[in-house]
Every structure is written in C-alpha cells, then in structure tokens.
ROSE-4610 file (N, C-alpha, C; in Angstrom, 1 decimal, always signed):
// ROSE-4610
residu = [X/X/X/X/X/X/X/X/X/X/X/X/X/X/X/X/X/X/X/X/X/X/X/X/X/X/X/X/X/X/X/X/X/X/X/X/X/X/X/X/X/X/X/X/X/X/X/X/X/X/X/X/X/X/X/X/X/X/X/X/X/X/X/X/X/X/X/X/X/X/X/X/X/X/X/X/X/X/X/X/X/X/X/X/X/X/X/X/X/X/X/X/X/X/X/X/X/X/X/X/X/X/X/X/X/X/X/X/X/X/X/X/X/X/X/X/X/X/X/X/X/X/X/X/X/X/X/X/X/X/X/X/X/X/X/X/X/X/X/X/X/X/X/X/X/X/X/X/X/X/X/X/X/X/X/X/X/X/X/X/X/X/X/X/X/X/X/X/X/X/X/X/X/X/X/X/X/X/X/X/X/X/X/X/X/X/X/X/X/X/X/X/X/X/X/X/X/X/X/X/X/X/X/X/X/X/X/X/X/X/X/X/X/X/X/X/X/X/X/X/X/X/X/X/X/X/X/X/X/X/X/X/X/X/X/X/X/X/X/X/X/X/X/X/X/X/X/X/X/X/X/X/X/X/X/X/X/X/X/X/X/X/X/X/X/X/X/X/X/X/X/X/X/X/X/X/X/X/X/X/X/X/X/X/X/X/X/X/X/X/X/X/X/X/X/X/X/X/X/X/X/X/X/X/X/X/X/X/X/X/X/X/X/X/X/X/X/X/X/X/X/X/X/X/X/X/X/X/X/X/X/X/X/X/X/X/X/X/X/X/X/X/X/X/X/X/X/X/X/X/X/X/X/X/X/X/X/X/X/X/X/X/X/X/X/X/X/X/X/X/X/X/X/X/X/X/X/X/X/X/X/X/X/X/X/X/X/X/X/X/X/X/X/X/X/X/X/X/X/X/X/X/X/X/X/X/X/X/X/X/X/X/X/X/X/X/X/X/X/X/X/X/X/X/X/X/X/X/X/X/X/X/X/X/X/X/X/X/X/X/X/X/X/X/X/X/X/X/X/X/X/X/X/X/X/X/X/X/X/X/X/X/X/X/X/X/X/X/X/X/X/X/X/X/X/X/X/X/X/X]
num = [1/1/1/2/2/2/3/3/3/4/4/4/5/5/5/6/6/6/7/7/7/8/8/8/9/9/9/10/10/10/11/11/11/12/12/12/13/13/13/14/14/14/15/15/15/16/16/16/17/17/17/18/18/18/19/19/19/20/20/20/21/21/21/22/22/22/23/23/23/24/24/24/25/25/25/26/26/26/27/27/27/28/28/28/29/29/29/30/30/30/31/31/31/32/32/32/33/33/33/34/34/34/35/35/35/36/36/36/37/37/37/38/38/38/39/39/39/40/40/40/41/41/41/42/42/42/43/43/43/44/44/44/45/45/45/46/46/46/47/47/47/48/48/48/49/49/49/50/50/50/51/51/51/52/52/52/53/53/53/54/54/54/55/55/55/56/56/56/57/57/57/58/58/58/59/59/59/60/60/60/61/61/61/62/62/62/63/63/63/64/64/64/65/65/65/66/66/66/67/67/67/68/68/68/69/69/69/70/70/70/71/71/71/72/72/72/73/73/73/74/74/74/75/75/75/76/76/76/77/77/77/78/78/78/79/79/79/80/80/80/81/81/81/82/82/82/83/83/83/84/84/84/85/85/85/86/86/86/87/87/87/88/88/88/89/89/89/90/90/90/91/91/91/92/92/92/93/93/93/94/94/94/95/95/95/96/96/96/97/97/97/98/98/98/99/99/99/100/100/100/101/101/101/102/102/102/103/103/103/104/104/104/105/105/105/106/106/106/107/107/107/108/108/108/109/109/109/110/110/110/111/111/111/112/112/112/113/113/113/114/114/114/115/115/115/116/116/116/117/117/117/118/118/118/119/119/119/120/120/120/121/121/121/122/122/122/123/123/123/124/124/124/125/125/125/126/126/126/127/127/127/128/128/128/129/129/129/130/130/130/131/131/131/132/132/132/133/133/133/134/134/134/135/135/135/136/136/136/137/137/137/138/138/138/139/139/139/140/140/140/141/141/141/142/142/142/143/143/143/144/144/144/145/145/145/146/146/146/147/147/147/148/148/148/149/149/149/150/150/150/151/151/151/152/152/152/153/153/153/154/154/154/155/155/155/156/156/156/157/157/157/158/158/158/159/159/159/160/160/160]
x = [+3.9/+5.1/+4.8/+5.1/+5.0/+6.3/+5.8/+6.8/+7.2/+6.4/+6.8/+6.0/+6.2/+5.6/+4.1/+3.2/+2.2/+1.0/+1.9/+0.9/+0.9/+1.4/+1.6/+0.0/-0.5/-1.9/-2.0/-1.2/-1.3/-0.7/+0.4/+1.2/+0.4/+0.3/-0.4/-1.8/-2.1/-3.8/-4.0/-5.5/-5.8/-6.3/-5.9/-5.9/-6.5/-7.5/-8.1/-6.9/-6.9/-5.9/-6.6/-6.0/-6.3/-6.8/-7.7/-8.3/-7.8/-7.4/-6.9/-5.9/-4.9/-3.7/-3.8/-3.1/-3.0/-1.9/-1.5/-0.1/-0.5/-1.8/-2.0/-1.9/-1.6/-1.3/+0.0/+1.2/+2.3/+2.5/+3.3/+3.4/+5.1/+5.3/+6.8/+6.9/+8.2/+8.6/+9.8/+10.1/+11.7/+12.6/+13.8/+14.8/+15.9/+16.0/+16.9/+18.5/+18.7/+20.3/+20.5/+19.9/+20.0/+21.5/+22.2/+23.9/+24.7/+23.9/+24.6/+24.0/+24.9/+24.5/+24.4/+23.3/+23.1/+22.0/+22.2/+21.3/+20.2/+18.8/+17.8/+17.3/+17.1/+16.8/+15.7/+14.6/+13.3/+13.6/+13.3/+13.0/+11.5/+10.8/+9.4/+9.2/+9.6/+9.4/+8.1/+7.1/+5.6/+4.8/+5.7/+5.1/+4.0/+2.9/+2.1/+1.2/+1.2/+0.4/-0.2/-1.1/-1.5/-1.0/-1.3/-0.5/-2.1/-1.5/-2.6/-3.3/-2.8/-3.4/-4.3/-3.5/-4.0/-5.0/-4.6/-5.2/-4.5/-3.7/-3.0/-2.1/-1.6/-0.8/+0.6/+1.2/+2.5/+3.5/+4.3/+4.7/+6.5/+6.9/+7.9/+8.7/+9.9/+10.6/+10.9/+10.5/+10.7/+11.8/+12.7/+13.9/+13.8/+13.9/+13.9/+15.1/+15.9/+17.0/+17.0/+17.5/+17.4/+18.0/+18.7/+19.5/+18.5/+17.9/+17.1/+17.6/+17.0/+17.2/+16.6/+15.3/+14.7/+13.7/+13.5/+12.3/+12.5/+12.1/+12.1/+10.6/+10.5/+9.5/+8.9/+7.7/+7.3/+6.9/+7.6/+7.4/+6.2/+5.3/+3.8/+3.1/+3.4/+2.5/+3.1/+4.4/+5.0/+4.5/+4.1/+3.6/+2.4/+1.6/+0.1/+0.2/+0.9/+1.3/+1.5/+2.5/+3.1/+1.8/+1.1/+0.1/-1.4/-1.1/-2.4/-2.0/-0.7/-0.6/-1.4/-1.8/-2.4/-3.4/-4.3/-5.4/-5.2/-4.0/-3.6/-3.0/-3.2/-2.5/-1.5/-0.3/+0.7/+1.5/+2.4/+3.5/+4.7/+5.7/+6.7/+7.4/+7.9/+8.9/+8.1/+6.7/+5.9/+5.8/+5.8/+5.5/+6.9/+8.0/+9.2/+9.2/+8.9/+9.1/+8.1/+6.7/+5.6/+6.0/+6.5/+7.1/+8.1/+9.0/+10.3/+9.6/+8.8/+8.4/+7.3/+6.6/+5.9/+6.7/+7.6/+8.8/+9.4/+9.8/+10.3/+9.5/+8.2/+7.2/+7.1/+7.0/+6.8/+8.1/+9.2/+10.4/+11.5/+11.5/+12.5/+13.9/+14.2/+15.3/+16.7/+18.0/+18.9/+19.3/+19.0/+19.1/+18.1/+17.6/+16.8/+16.8/+16.6/+16.7/+15.6/+15.0/+13.8/+14.1/+14.4/+14.5/+13.4/+12.9/+11.9/+12.5/+12.3/+12.7/+11.4/+11.0/+9.7/+9.9/+9.2/+9.2/+8.8/+9.3/+9.0/+7.6/+7.2/+5.9/+6.2/+5.7/+5.9/+7.4/+8.1/+9.3/+10.4/+9.8/+10.8/+10.9/+11.7/+11.5/+12.0/+11.3/+11.8/+12.1/+13.4/+14.1/+14.0/+13.3/+13.4/+14.0/+15.0/+15.8/+15.5/+15.3/+15.3/+15.9/+16.5/+17.1/+17.4/+17.4/+17.2/+18.3/+19.1/+19.9/+19.6/+19.3/+19.2/+19.9/+19.3/+20.0/+21.0/+22.3/+23.2/+23.8/+23.7/+24.5/+25.3/+26.3/+27.0/+26.1/+24.7/+23.9/+23.6/+23.3/+23.4/+24.3/+25.5/+26.6/+26.5/+26.0/+26.0/+24.8/+23.8/+22.9/+23.4/+23.8/+24.6/+25.7/+26.3/+27.3/+26.6/+25.9/+24.9/+24.1/+23.6/+22.6/+23.6/+24.9/+25.6/+26.2/+26.5/+27.1/+25.9/+25.0/+24.0/+24.0/+24.1/+23.8/+25.1/+26.3/+27.4/+27.8/+27.6/+27.7/+26.4/+26.5/+25.4/+25.1/+24.0/+23.6/+23.4/+23.7/+23.3/+22.1/+21.0/+19.8/+19.3/+19.1/+18.8/+17.4/+16.8/+15.4/+14.0/+14.5/+13.4/+13.3]
y = [+1.3/+1.1/-0.8/-1.1/-2.4/-3.1/-4.3/-5.0/-6.1/-6.8/-8.2/-8.2/-9.5/-9.7/-10.1/-10.1/-10.4/-9.0/-7.8/-6.7/-6.6/-7.5/-7.2/-7.7/-6.6/-6.8/-7.4/-7.6/-8.3/-9.5/-9.8/-10.9/-12.3/-13.3/-14.5/-14.6/-13.5/-13.3/-12.8/-13.2/-12.7/-11.3/-10.4/-9.1/-8.6/-7.6/-6.9/-6.1/-6.0/-4.9/-3.7/-2.6/-1.1/-0.6/+0.2/+1.0/+2.0/+2.9/+4.3/+4.1/+5.2/+5.4/+5.1/+4.2/+3.6/+3.3/+4.6/+4.3/+3.6/+3.3/+2.7/+1.0/+0.6/-0.8/-1.2/-0.1/-0.3/-0.9/-2.1/-2.6/-2.6/-2.6/-2.8/-3.8/-4.3/-5.1/-4.9/-5.4/-4.9/-5.4/-4.8/-5.0/-5.8/-6.9/-8.0/-7.8/-6.7/-6.3/-4.8/-4.2/-2.7/-2.2/-2.9/-2.8/-2.6/-3.2/-3.3/-2.2/-1.6/-0.6/-1.7/-1.8/-2.6/-1.9/-2.4/-1.9/-3.2/-2.7/-3.4/-3.1/-3.8/-3.3/-3.9/-3.2/-3.5/-3.1/-4.1/-3.7/-4.1/-3.1/-3.4/-3.0/-4.0/-4.0/-3.5/-3.9/-3.7/-2.5/-1.4/-0.4/+0.4/+1.0/+1.2/+2.8/+3.6/+5.0/+5.9/+6.4/+7.2/+8.6/+9.0/+10.6/+11.5/+12.3/+13.2/+14.0/+14.2/+15.1/+14.2/+13.2/+12.6/+11.3/+10.8/+9.5/+8.2/+8.5/+7.5/+6.6/+5.0/+4.6/+5.0/+5.0/+5.1/+3.7/+3.4/+2.3/+2.4/+1.7/+2.0/+0.7/+0.8/-0.1/+1.2/+0.6/+1.6/+0.7/+1.4/+1.1/+1.8/+0.7/+1.2/+0.6/+1.5/+0.8/+2.1/+1.4/+1.9/+1.1/+1.9/+1.4/+1.5/+0.3/+0.6/+1.1/+1.4/+1.6/+0.5/+0.9/+0.0/-0.9/-0.6/-1.2/-1.4/-2.5/-3.0/-3.0/-2.6/-2.6/-4.2/-4.5/-5.8/-5.9/-6.8/-6.7/-6.8/-8.0/-7.8/-6.7/-5.9/-4.7/-3.4/-3.6/-2.9/-3.0/-4.3/-4.6/-4.1/-4.4/-3.7/-2.4/-1.6/-0.1/+0.3/-0.1/+0.2/-0.1/-1.2/-1.5/-0.3/+0.4/+1.5/+2.6/+2.5/+3.8/+3.3/+2.3/+1.8/+2.7/+3.3/+4.2/+5.5/+5.9/+7.2/+8.1/+9.4/+10.2/+11.1/+10.9/+11.7/+11.8/+12.8/+13.1/+12.1/+11.6/+10.8/+11.1/+12.7/+13.2/+13.1/+13.3/+13.1/+11.8/+11.1/+9.6/+9.2/+9.2/+8.9/+9.5/+10.7/+11.7/+11.1/+11.0/+10.3/+9.1/+8.0/+6.8/+7.0/+7.9/+8.1/+8.6/+9.5/+10.3/+9.4/+8.5/+7.6/+6.5/+6.1/+4.9/+5.5/+6.9/+7.9/+7.8/+8.1/+8.3/+7.0/+5.8/+4.7/+4.0/+4.1/+3.5/+4.5/+5.5/+6.3/+5.7/+5.5/+4.8/+5.7/+4.9/+5.9/+6.5/+5.9/+6.4/+5.7/+6.6/+5.9/+6.4/+5.5/+6.2/+5.7/+6.4/+5.6/+6.5/+5.4/+5.7/+5.2/+5.9/+5.5/+5.8/+4.5/+4.4/+4.2/+5.3/+5.1/+4.8/+4.0/+3.8/+5.0/+5.1/+6.3/+6.5/+7.6/+8.0/+9.2/+8.9/+10.4/+10.6/+9.3/+9.4/+9.8/+10.1/+10.4/+9.7/+9.2/+8.5/+9.5/+9.3/+10.2/+9.4/+9.6/+8.5/+9.6/+9.9/+10.7/+10.1/+10.6/+9.8/+10.8/+10.4/+11.2/+10.1/+11.1/+10.5/+11.3/+10.8/+11.1/+10.5/+11.5/+10.6/+11.3/+10.8/+11.0/+12.3/+13.5/+14.8/+14.6/+15.1/+15.1/+13.9/+12.9/+11.7/+11.6/+10.6/+10.3/+10.1/+9.4/+9.4/+10.7/+11.7/+13.0/+13.3/+13.1/+13.5/+12.6/+11.1/+9.9/+10.3/+11.1/+11.2/+12.4/+13.6/+14.4/+13.9/+13.0/+12.3/+11.3/+10.7/+10.0/+10.5/+11.5/+12.7/+13.5/+14.1/+14.7/+13.8/+12.3/+11.6/+10.8/+10.9/+9.8/+9.8/+10.6/+10.3/+10.9/+10.7/+11.1/+10.3/+9.1/+8.4/+7.9/+8.1/+7.7/+6.1/+5.6/+4.2/+3.7/+2.5/+1.6/+1.0/+1.8/+1.4/+0.2/-1.2/-2.3/-2.7/-2.1/-2.7/-2.0/-0.9/-0.2/-0.2]
z = [+27.0/+26.2/+26.0/+24.6/+24.3/+25.0/+25.8/+26.4/+26.2/+25.2/+24.7/+23.3/+22.7/+21.3/+21.6/+22.7/+22.5/+22.4/+22.3/+22.0/+20.4/+19.6/+18.1/+17.6/+16.9/+16.6/+15.2/+14.4/+12.7/+12.7/+13.4/+13.2/+13.6/+12.7/+13.2/+13.1/+12.5/+12.4/+11.1/+10.8/+9.5/+9.6/+8.4/+8.7/+7.4/+7.3/+6.2/+5.4/+4.2/+3.8/+3.7/+4.3/+4.3/+3.0/+2.9/+1.5/+1.6/+2.6/+2.8/+3.7/+3.3/+4.3/+5.8/+5.9/+7.6/+8.3/+9.0/+9.7/+11.0/+11.3/+12.6/+12.5/+11.3/+10.7/+11.6/+11.7/+12.1/+13.5/+13.6/+15.0/+15.2/+16.3/+16.7/+17.7/+17.8/+18.8/+19.4/+20.6/+21.5/+20.5/+20.4/+19.8/+20.8/+20.3/+21.4/+21.5/+20.7/+20.6/+20.7/+21.6/+21.4/+22.0/+22.2/+22.5/+21.3/+20.0/+18.8/+18.1/+17.1/+16.0/+14.8/+14.3/+13.0/+12.2/+10.9/+9.9/+9.9/+9.8/+9.2/+7.7/+6.8/+5.5/+4.9/+4.4/+3.6/+2.3/+1.3/-0.2/-0.3/-0.8/-1.3/-2.8/-3.5/-5.3/-5.8/-5.2/-5.6/-4.9/-4.6/-4.0/-5.0/-4.5/-5.5/-4.9/-5.3/-5.0/-6.1/-5.7/-7.0/-7.2/-8.2/-8.4/-7.9/-7.0/-6.6/-7.5/-8.7/-9.8/-10.5/-11.1/-12.3/-12.0/-10.6/-10.2/-10.7/-11.6/-12.3/-11.3/-11.4/-10.5/-10.7/-9.7/-9.9/-9.1/-9.6/-9.1/-8.7/-7.7/-6.9/-6.4/-6.2/-5.4/-4.2/-2.9/-1.8/-1.0/-0.7/+0.2/+1.4/+2.7/+3.8/+4.6/+5.2/+6.1/+7.5/+8.3/+9.3/+10.6/+11.8/+13.1/+14.0/+14.6/+15.4/+17.0/+17.8/+19.2/+20.0/+20.6/+21.5/+20.8/+19.3/+18.9/+17.6/+16.8/+15.5/+15.0/+13.6/+13.0/+12.7/+12.9/+12.6/+10.9/+10.4/+8.7/+8.2/+8.8/+8.2/+8.6/+9.5/+9.6/+8.7/+8.4/+7.4/+6.1/+5.6/+4.4/+4.5/+5.4/+5.4/+5.4/+5.9/+5.9/+4.5/+3.9/+2.7/+1.8/+1.8/+0.9/+1.0/+2.1/+2.5/+1.5/+0.7/+0.1/-1.5/-1.6/-3.0/-3.5/-2.8/-3.0/-2.4/-2.2/-1.5/-2.7/-2.9/-3.7/-3.0/-3.5/-2.9/-4.0/-3.7/-4.9/-4.2/-5.1/-4.9/-3.8/-3.7/-2.7/-1.4/-1.3/-0.1/+0.3/-0.3/-0.2/+0.9/+0.5/+1.1/+2.5/+2.6/+3.6/+4.7/+4.1/+5.2/+5.5/+4.9/+5.3/+6.5/+6.0/+7.1/+8.4/+8.4/+9.7/+10.6/+9.7/+10.3/+11.2/+10.6/+11.2/+12.2/+12.3/+13.4/+14.4/+14.0/+15.3/+16.1/+15.3/+15.9/+16.5/+15.9/+16.5/+17.2/+16.9/+17.2/+17.1/+15.9/+15.5/+15.7/+15.6/+15.6/+14.4/+13.4/+12.0/+11.0/+10.1/+9.1/+7.8/+7.0/+5.3/+4.6/+3.8/+2.6/+1.5/+0.4/-1.0/-2.0/-2.7/-3.7/-5.1/-5.7/-7.1/-8.0/-8.3/-9.0/-10.7/-11.1/-12.6/-13.3/-14.6/-15.3/-15.7/-15.7/-16.4/-17.0/-18.4/-19.3/-19.7/-19.4/-19.8/-18.9/-17.6/-16.3/-15.2/-14.5/-13.3/-12.1/-10.9/-10.0/-8.8/-8.2/-7.1/-5.9/-5.0/-3.9/-2.7/-2.0/-1.0/+0.2/+1.5/+2.8/+3.8/+4.8/+5.9/+7.2/+8.2/+9.4/+10.4/+11.1/+12.3/+13.7/+14.6/+15.9/+16.3/+16.8/+17.1/+18.5/+18.2/+19.2/+19.4/+18.0/+18.4/+17.1/+17.0/+15.9/+14.6/+14.8/+13.6/+12.9/+13.6/+13.0/+11.9/+12.4/+11.6/+10.3/+10.8/+9.5/+8.5/+9.1/+8.1/+7.2/+7.8/+6.7/+5.8/+6.2/+5.3/+4.2/+4.7/+3.7/+2.6/+3.2/+2.5/+1.4/+1.8/+0.8/-0.3/-0.1/-0.7/-1.5/-1.2/-1.6/-2.9/-4.1/-5.3/-6.4/-5.5/-6.2/-7.5/-7.5/-8.9/-9.5/-10.8/-11.4/-11.3/-11.2/-11.1/-12.4/-12.3/-13.5/-13.5/-14.4/-14.3/-15.2/-14.7/-15.6/-15.3/-14.4/-13.9/-14.5/-15.2/-15.9/-17.5]
C-alpha cells in the first residue's frame, strides 16, 4: 500500500512517453480529505487514439470526474497514461470504459464517470459515457441517476 508521495514514479522525473497502451504509468497518492465527498475533474482536450479498423486517428476531449476515497490519481501520470492511447487501436466506446476500469482498479473511488467527446469522422461524432458508483453505497444510486439523466438535454455543440 502506498503510504506517502515518495512512491510516485513519474512526478518530478523526466519520463519517456509511452508508445503503447500503458496502464502501469498511473500513479496514486493519499487523499488528504477522505472524510469529505468531493469531485476531482480532469479535462483532456488533446486525446488521440487510433481506429482499430482503419488505423486513422480519432481525436477527443476526455472528461474524467471522480469522488476519491483513500487515493487520488496523480495528474502527470494520468497525462502519460492518456498519451499511451495515441498509438492504440480501440473503438470510442471501449476507450472510455477501459479508462474508467483502469482508474477503478488503481483508486477504488467512491464514484467515477468518463465521457469521451470525439470529433466527427465521416460526418458523425460519437460521445460515449460510462460511470460507476461503489456497490451498496449512496454512490451506486448516484451512478444510476446520473446515467439515466446523462443526456436528457441536447447540448450546444460549438467546438466542432
């Protein structure tokens, strides 16, 4: 179990960018406020992955929001991890689920959601959303509510 920040393997060090999918890049640190429920949100507007069929690049903004329990994800490691998708071929729906599951494995958060807003290719954009709330807690119900109400209102699209 990681006890302090001395175990962070990427922060404050020169690190090579990964060239293949690399969940091992993810680092965590102790949450200093485990008695509070609060959101941590990351926006990654320069996410790139490859289409697994054509090999063409897919570009997206990835939104990650989570309520930590004992651990938080270290942001440099998250950047390196997300960069590792750059040469990785996966469908949009898979990408958001893989990211969520990797973060659940690392952090065991109370709640997490990942939303990919992919730029159009062939005239269609795909915006997959997934979430998770810890079983048998109020966060399980929260996940159900947020999922069922996720896309109730059409969004104004002004960045594509």
